Backbone as CSV, one residue per row, in Angstrom:
resi,resn,N_x,N_y,N_z,CA_x,CA_y,CA_z,C_x,C_y,C_z
1,MET,3.595,20.663,-15.886,2.723,19.316,-15.981,1.479,20.134,-17.268
2,PRO,1.472,19.741,-18.436,0.667,19.639,-19.235,-0.989,19.096,-18.913
3,PHE,-1.335,20.364,-19.451,-3.194,20.122,-19.206,-4.174,19.669,-20.467
4,SER,-5.007,18.486,-19.859,-5.998,18.120,-20.492,-7.102,19.065,-21.245
5,GLU,-7.370,18.333,-21.995,-8.509,19.072,-22.543,-9.738,19.071,-21.364
6,LYS,-9.913,18.128,-20.353,-10.528,18.333,-19.252,-10.350,19.583,-18.067
7,GLY,-9.526,20.242,-18.483,-9.164,21.068,-17.396,-7.816,20.303,-16.024
8,GLY,-7.564,19.042,-15.767,-6.754,18.822,-15.165,-5.420,18.445,-15.865
9,ALA,-4.727,18.313,-14.890,-3.197,17.906,-15.555,-3.468,16.388,-16.246
10,ALA,-2.374,16.848,-17.219,-2.254,15.139,-17.632,-1.101,14.356,-16.855
11,LEU,-1.368,12.874,-17.278,-0.517,11.919,-16.353,1.119,12.197,-17.590
12,ASN,2.333,12.496,-16.276,3.465,12.487,-16.833,4.200,10.829,-16.066
13,ILE,4.282,10.250,-16.697,3.960,8.324,-16.166,5.788,8.610,-16.325
14,PRO,6.541,8.601,-17.082,8.125,8.840,-16.740,8.435,9.735,-15.284
15,LEU,8.015,11.171,-15.221,8.038,11.899,-14.128,7.678,11.241,-12.824
16,ILE,6.852,10.363,-12.765,6.179,10.056,-11.340,6.874,8.665,-11.358
17,SER,6.973,7.790,-12.428,7.989,7.130,-12.261,8.794,6.807,-11.736
18,SER,10.134,8.304,-11.895,11.071,8.584,-11.628,11.604,9.042,-9.971
19,ILE,9.889,9.809,-9.543,9.700,10.025,-8.362,9.231,8.831,-7.353
20,LEU,8.661,7.888,-8.089,8.297,6.402,-6.981,10.004,5.755,-6.904
21,LEU,10.541,6.075,-8.095,11.958,5.198,-7.743,13.044,5.838,-6.590
22,LEU,12.654,6.907,-6.667,13.320,8.106,-5.732,12.915,7.786,-4.435
23,GLY,11.756,7.856,-4.078,11.615,7.073,-3.110,11.302,6.110,-2.172
24,LEU,11.500,4.697,-3.788,11.883,3.464,-3.032,13.464,3.545,-3.015
25,LEU,14.202,4.034,-3.458,15.810,4.522,-2.863,16.028,5.298,-1.443
26,ALA,15.321,6.323,-1.338,14.982,6.768,0.005,14.668,6.138,1.231
27,THR,13.285,5.531,0.859,13.051,4.289,1.721,14.077,2.956,2.027
28,GLY,14.459,2.356,1.294,15.790,2.009,1.187,16.830,2.230,1.800
29,ALA,17.218,3.019,1.898,18.394,4.222,2.606,17.912,4.051,4.090
30,VAL,17.362,4.782,4.262,16.191,4.804,5.622,16.043,3.069,6.489
31,ILE,15.611,2.539,5.684,15.503,1.393,6.529,17.527,0.758,6.953
32,ILE,18.014,0.788,5.777,19.770,0.350,5.858,20.550,1.104,7.023
33,VAL,20.031,2.604,7.187,20.286,3.412,8.162,19.626,2.628,9.159
34,ILE,18.365,2.556,9.721,17.733,1.893,11.025,18.224,0.722,11.674
35,LEU,18.818,-0.241,10.431,19.257,-1.342,10.710,20.367,-1.603,11.202
36,MET,21.637,-0.205,10.864,22.851,-0.358,11.284,23.093,0.068,12.360
37,ASP,22.108,0.708,13.307,22.028,1.726,14.484,22.221,0.473,15.847
38,HIS,23.243,0.357,16.291,23.500,0.008,17.381,22.868,-0.204,18.462
39,HIS,21.614,1.372,18.561,20.760,1.369,20.140,20.069,0.757,19.854
40,ASP,19.776,-0.498,21.090,18.425,-0.991,21.483,17.477,-0.268,21.863
41,ASN,16.330,-0.947,20.632,14.755,0.322,20.799,14.135,-0.749,20.194
42,GLY,13.151,-0.760,21.371,12.195,-1.700,20.892,11.014,-1.805,19.769
43,CYS,10.863,-0.108,19.416,10.275,0.086,18.275,10.949,0.295,17.062
44,ARG,12.184,-0.078,16.959,13.217,-0.207,15.093,12.557,-1.353,14.404
45,ASP,12.517,-2.746,14.962,11.504,-3.552,14.301,10.205,-3.240,13.409
46,PHE,9.577,-1.877,14.435,8.547,-1.864,13.562,8.701,-1.310,12.864
47,ALA,9.597,0.198,13.377,9.604,1.335,12.264,10.443,0.341,11.063
48,VAL,11.160,-0.848,10.709,11.718,-1.029,9.411,10.676,-1.880,8.977
49,LEU,9.420,-2.755,9.405,8.705,-3.103,8.853,7.830,-2.450,8.457
50,GLY,7.654,-1.445,8.768,6.400,-0.051,8.259,6.732,0.447,7.354
51,LEU,8.711,0.519,7.284,9.043,1.412,5.938,9.151,0.141,4.645
52,PHE,8.697,-1.311,4.726,8.895,-2.333,3.882,7.750,-2.078,3.348
53,CYS,6.818,-1.851,4.125,5.202,-1.804,4.019,5.231,-0.812,2.855
54,ALA,5.152,0.009,3.504,5.651,1.674,2.482,6.467,1.384,1.387
55,ALA,7.777,0.592,1.431,8.674,0.568,0.421,7.666,-0.610,-0.858
56,LEU,6.556,-1.525,-0.559,6.097,-2.543,-1.449,4.642,-1.514,-1.984
57,MET,4.202,-0.830,-1.207,3.150,0.107,-1.783,4.308,0.734,-3.006
58,LEU,5.009,2.082,-2.512,5.717,2.572,-3.422,6.066,1.417,-5.206
59,LEU,6.111,0.126,-4.910,6.736,-0.503,-5.644,5.490,-0.991,-6.662
60,SER,4.501,-0.979,-5.579,3.067,-1.456,-6.725,2.716,-0.302,-7.291
61,TYR,2.839,0.788,-6.786,2.351,2.146,-7.727,2.877,2.296,-8.955
62,TYR,4.501,1.719,-8.616,5.702,1.743,-9.670,4.956,1.127,-11.356
63,VAL,4.644,-0.223,-10.583,4.306,-1.705,-11.519,2.865,-1.177,-12.351
64,GLU,2.267,-0.347,-11.515,0.838,-0.206,-12.166,0.775,1.029,-12.949
65,LEU,1.511,1.764,-12.655,2.350,3.113,-14.060,2.611,2.204,-15.413
66,ASN,3.094,1.501,-15.257,4.383,0.779,-16.383,3.860,-0.388,-16.457
67,ALA,2.975,-1.253,-15.881,2.497,-2.440,-16.364,1.479,-1.722,-17.493
68,PRO,1.787,-3.007,-18.728,0.820,-2.695,-19.903,-0.475,-4.134,-19.626
69,GLY,-1.786,-3.988,-19.445,-2.636,-4.411,-19.656,-3.705,-4.817,-18.305
70,LEU,-4.673,-4.502,-18.389,-5.575,-4.594,-17.586,-4.974,-5.653,-16.148
71,ASP,-5.028,-6.816,-16.849,-4.098,-8.079,-15.577,-3.471,-7.975,-15.237
72,ASN,-2.253,-7.177,-15.739,-0.692,-6.955,-14.543,-1.298,-5.719,-13.944
73,LYS,-1.502,-4.470,-14.362,-2.095,-3.391,-13.688,-2.717,-3.858,-11.997
74,LEU,-4.050,-4.927,-12.129,-4.457,-5.377,-11.462,-3.767,-6.158,-10.507
75,MET,-2.485,-7.002,-10.984,-1.697,-7.927,-10.615,-0.950,-6.791,-9.365
76,ALA,-0.598,-5.602,-10.093,-0.057,-4.674,-9.203,-0.842,-4.391,-8.044
77,VAL,-1.875,-3.743,-8.416,-3.000,-3.060,-7.459,-2.671,-4.817,-5.878
78,LYS,-3.174,-5.801,-6.124,-2.801,-6.767,-5.402,-1.886,-7.105,-4.383
79,PHE,-0.926,-6.530,-5.342,0.710,-6.929,-4.635,0.651,-5.911,-3.884
80,GLY,-0.073,-4.515,-4.097,0.480,-3.602,-3.199,-0.360,-3.441,-2.297
81,TYR,-1.651,-4.181,-1.684,-2.506,-4.599,-0.931,-1.447,-5.041,0.550
82,VAL,-0.462,-6.025,0.186,0.397,-6.251,1.151,0.941,-5.583,2.155
83,GLY,1.298,-4.302,1.601,1.967,-3.037,1.567,0.990,-2.745,2.766
84,ARG,-0.443,-2.133,2.058,-0.957,-1.229,2.662,-2.099,-2.043,3.608
85,VAL,-2.277,-3.445,4.124,-3.002,-3.699,5.377,-2.841,-3.797,6.446
86,PHE,-1.000,-3.939,6.408,-0.279,-3.999,7.700,0.023,-3.277,8.084
87,VAL,0.191,-2.054,7.519,0.500,-0.439,7.645,0.257,-0.321,9.524
88,ASN,-0.953,-0.045,8.978,-1.903,0.167,10.430,-2.442,-0.562,11.522
89,PRO,-1.912,-2.185,11.274,-2.003,-2.708,12.786,-0.291,-2.540,13.309
90,MET,0.661,-2.484,12.327,2.126,-2.115,13.255,1.887,-0.716,13.604
91,LEU,1.647,-0.131,13.200,1.654,0.920,13.849,0.748,1.096,15.344
92,LEU,-0.273,0.360,15.114,-1.053,0.147,16.381,-0.420,-0.189,17.692
93,MET,0.162,-1.616,17.107,1.576,-2.528,18.322,2.155,-1.777,18.427
94,MET,2.900,-0.922,17.802,3.825,0.219,18.115,3.978,1.260,19.346
95,VAL,2.244,1.734,19.295,1.810,2.677,19.817,1.556,1.863,21.345
96,ALA,0.831,0.377,21.513,0.660,-0.345,22.481,1.902,-0.879,22.798
97,ARG,2.834,-0.482,22.322,4.326,-1.434,22.901,5.013,0.077,23.691
98,TYR,4.741,0.911,22.774,5.360,2.170,23.414,5.306,2.998,24.928
99,TYR,3.898,2.438,24.819,3.045,3.280,25.977,2.172,2.175,26.741
100,ASP,3.270,0.858,26.777,3.149,-0.426,27.854,1.530,-0.627,28.245
101,LEU,0.583,-0.496,26.694,-0.988,-0.810,27.170,-1.143,-2.306,27.140
102,ASN,-2.465,-2.260,28.011,-3.036,-3.587,28.310,-3.458,-4.352,27.079
103,VAL,-3.822,-5.021,26.330,-4.395,-4.392,25.343,-5.510,-6.427,25.279
104,ARG,-6.496,-6.169,24.870,-7.174,-7.416,25.688,-7.075,-8.572,23.829
105,LYS,-7.210,-10.031,24.197,-6.905,-11.028,23.705,-8.023,-10.520,22.115
106,TRP,-9.208,-10.116,22.501,-9.896,-10.282,21.052,-9.375,-8.733,20.499
107,MET,-8.785,-7.614,21.050,-8.759,-6.680,19.987,-7.359,-6.894,19.590
108,GLN,-6.625,-8.129,20.188,-5.674,-8.729,19.416,-5.452,-9.307,17.958
109,VAL,-6.871,-9.673,18.099,-7.085,-10.670,17.223,-7.662,-9.864,16.163
110,LEU,-8.017,-9.131,16.729,-8.741,-8.155,15.175,-7.457,-7.521,14.808
111,LEU,-6.606,-7.190,15.301,-5.372,-6.803,14.660,-4.768,-8.038,13.275
112,TYR,-4.929,-9.008,13.959,-4.674,-9.514,12.421,-5.981,-10.339,11.367
113,LEU,-6.823,-9.712,12.355,-8.465,-10.523,11.398,-8.474,-9.613,9.704
114,ILE,-8.716,-8.238,10.620,-9.221,-7.563,9.826,-8.278,-7.960,8.137
115,PRO,-6.278,-7.525,8.612,-5.808,-7.470,7.639,-6.157,-8.343,6.749
116,ILE,-6.455,-9.453,7.261,-6.508,-11.162,6.349,-7.408,-10.895,6.071
117,LEU,-8.699,-10.531,6.109,-10.018,-10.222,5.786,-9.837,-9.356,4.356
118,THR,-9.112,-8.305,4.775,-8.908,-7.217,3.288,-8.022,-7.966,2.607
119,LEU,-6.970,-8.779,2.279,-6.250,-9.281,1.528,-6.841,-10.180,1.028
120,LEU,-7.255,-10.662,1.923,-8.639,-11.565,0.844,-9.554,-11.170,-0.249
121,LEU,-10.386,-10.224,0.326,-11.216,-9.462,-0.578,-10.852,-8.540,-1.521
122,GLY,-9.050,-7.871,-1.403,-8.337,-7.385,-1.798,-7.824,-8.371,-3.287
123,PHE,-7.749,-9.482,-3.097,-6.760,-10.480,-4.601,-7.970,-11.190,-4.817
124,THR,-9.280,-10.856,-4.209,-10.066,-11.777,-5.054,-11.257,-10.593,-5.685
125,CYS,-10.305,-8.695,-5.515,-11.687,-7.909,-6.367,-11.870,-8.255,-7.521
126,ASP,-11.263,-9.003,-8.587,-11.543,-9.106,-10.362,-12.554,-9.904,-10.346
127,THR,-13.151,-11.141,-9.089,-13.982,-11.899,-9.180,-15.310,-11.857,-8.980
128,HIS,-15.777,-10.747,-8.370,-17.017,-10.215,-7.721,-17.013,-8.947,-7.175
129,PRO,-17.738,-8.106,-7.811,-17.989,-6.914,-7.535,-18.272,-6.360,-6.042
130,LEU,-18.352,-7.274,-4.892,-17.969,-6.895,-3.810,-17.363,-5.439,-3.007
131,TYR,-15.994,-5.803,-3.689,-15.079,-5.196,-3.120,-14.952,-3.877,-4.349
132,TYR,-14.710,-3.967,-5.377,-14.239,-2.895,-6.111,-15.488,-3.234,-6.884
133,SER,-16.842,-1.909,-7.086,-17.365,-2.401,-8.102,-17.439,-1.915,-9.852
134,ARG,-16.741,-1.196,-10.066,-15.937,-1.488,-10.935,-14.639,-0.954,-11.731
135,ILE,-14.044,-1.907,-12.081,-12.148,-1.445,-12.241,-12.344,-1.892,-13.882
136,GLU,-11.556,-1.129,-14.685,-11.103,-0.419,-15.773,-10.426,0.452,-16.127
137,LEU,-9.950,0.225,-17.309,-8.780,1.289,-17.704,-9.188,2.682,-18.331
138,SER,-8.796,3.450,-18.133,-8.677,4.678,-18.937,-8.274,4.828,-20.109
139,PRO,-8.000,6.176,-20.960,-7.818,6.321,-21.876,-5.966,6.674,-21.709
140,ALA,-5.794,6.928,-20.968,-4.446,6.996,-20.426,-3.621,5.884,-19.997
141,GLY,-4.424,5.298,-19.710,-3.839,3.510,-19.287,-4.001,3.364,-17.760
142,MET,-4.203,4.404,-16.890,-4.701,4.246,-15.694,-6.039,3.426,-15.000
143,LEU,-5.785,2.896,-13.920,-6.725,1.385,-13.776,-7.649,2.747,-13.220
144,VAL,-9.158,2.466,-13.063,-10.351,3.908,-12.956,-11.162,2.749,-11.732
145,ILE,-10.947,2.998,-10.736,-11.667,2.182,-9.675,-12.645,2.678,-9.184
146,GLU,-13.739,1.922,-8.791,-14.669,2.716,-7.564,-15.157,1.347,-6.831
147,PRO,-14.811,2.063,-5.697,-15.212,1.065,-4.022,-16.597,0.665,-4.105
148,GLY,-16.615,-0.972,-3.663,-17.898,-1.625,-3.553,-18.128,-1.150,-1.719
149,ILE,-19.075,-2.305,-1.558,-19.997,-1.732,-0.412,-18.629,-2.657,0.580
150,PHE,-18.241,-3.496,0.446,-16.801,-4.224,1.468,-15.830,-3.053,1.521
151,TYR,-15.112,-2.565,0.595,-14.728,-1.692,0.666,-14.655,-0.283,1.710
152,ARG,-15.517,0.399,1.877,-16.311,0.647,2.686,-16.301,0.664,3.974
153,VAL,-16.492,-0.884,3.954,-16.801,-1.506,5.708,-15.533,-1.279,5.705
C-alpha cells in the first residue's frame, strides 16, 4: 500500500472493497452450508442470525467506502447499526441456551432494550451531538467520527 505524507498507509479503496465483497461471498456461502446441514442443532439458528448480522456490517462498510457524499455515507453507517447492535445479544442468548442458564426476566428485557436504544441513538446521530460529537468527511472521502457521551455509555 502506498504511504501518505503523514506516515500512514493511504487508503486503497478498490482493494478494500474487493476484500469486503469476498467477505460477503464467504459469509453467504457459510450461511448456505449451515442452512443445508440436516443435523438438528439449537445453536444453528443463532449462528445463521449472527452471520446475517456480520453480512449487514460488511455490506455497510462496502457502501460507506463507495458512496458519494456525507449523507450517503451516514446512511451506510446507520444501516450497519442494524447488524452491529444485535450481534452481542444473540451471542449471549446462544450461550444461555447452550449452557441451559436460568436468566431472569429483567435481564432478558435488557437484551432487547439496549440494542433498541442503541439503534434509536445511532439513527438520530446526525441530528444531535450526543451519540457522535463530530461527523465529517476526510479529504480521502472517509468518515471521521468522534464518539459522544451516549456512544461511550
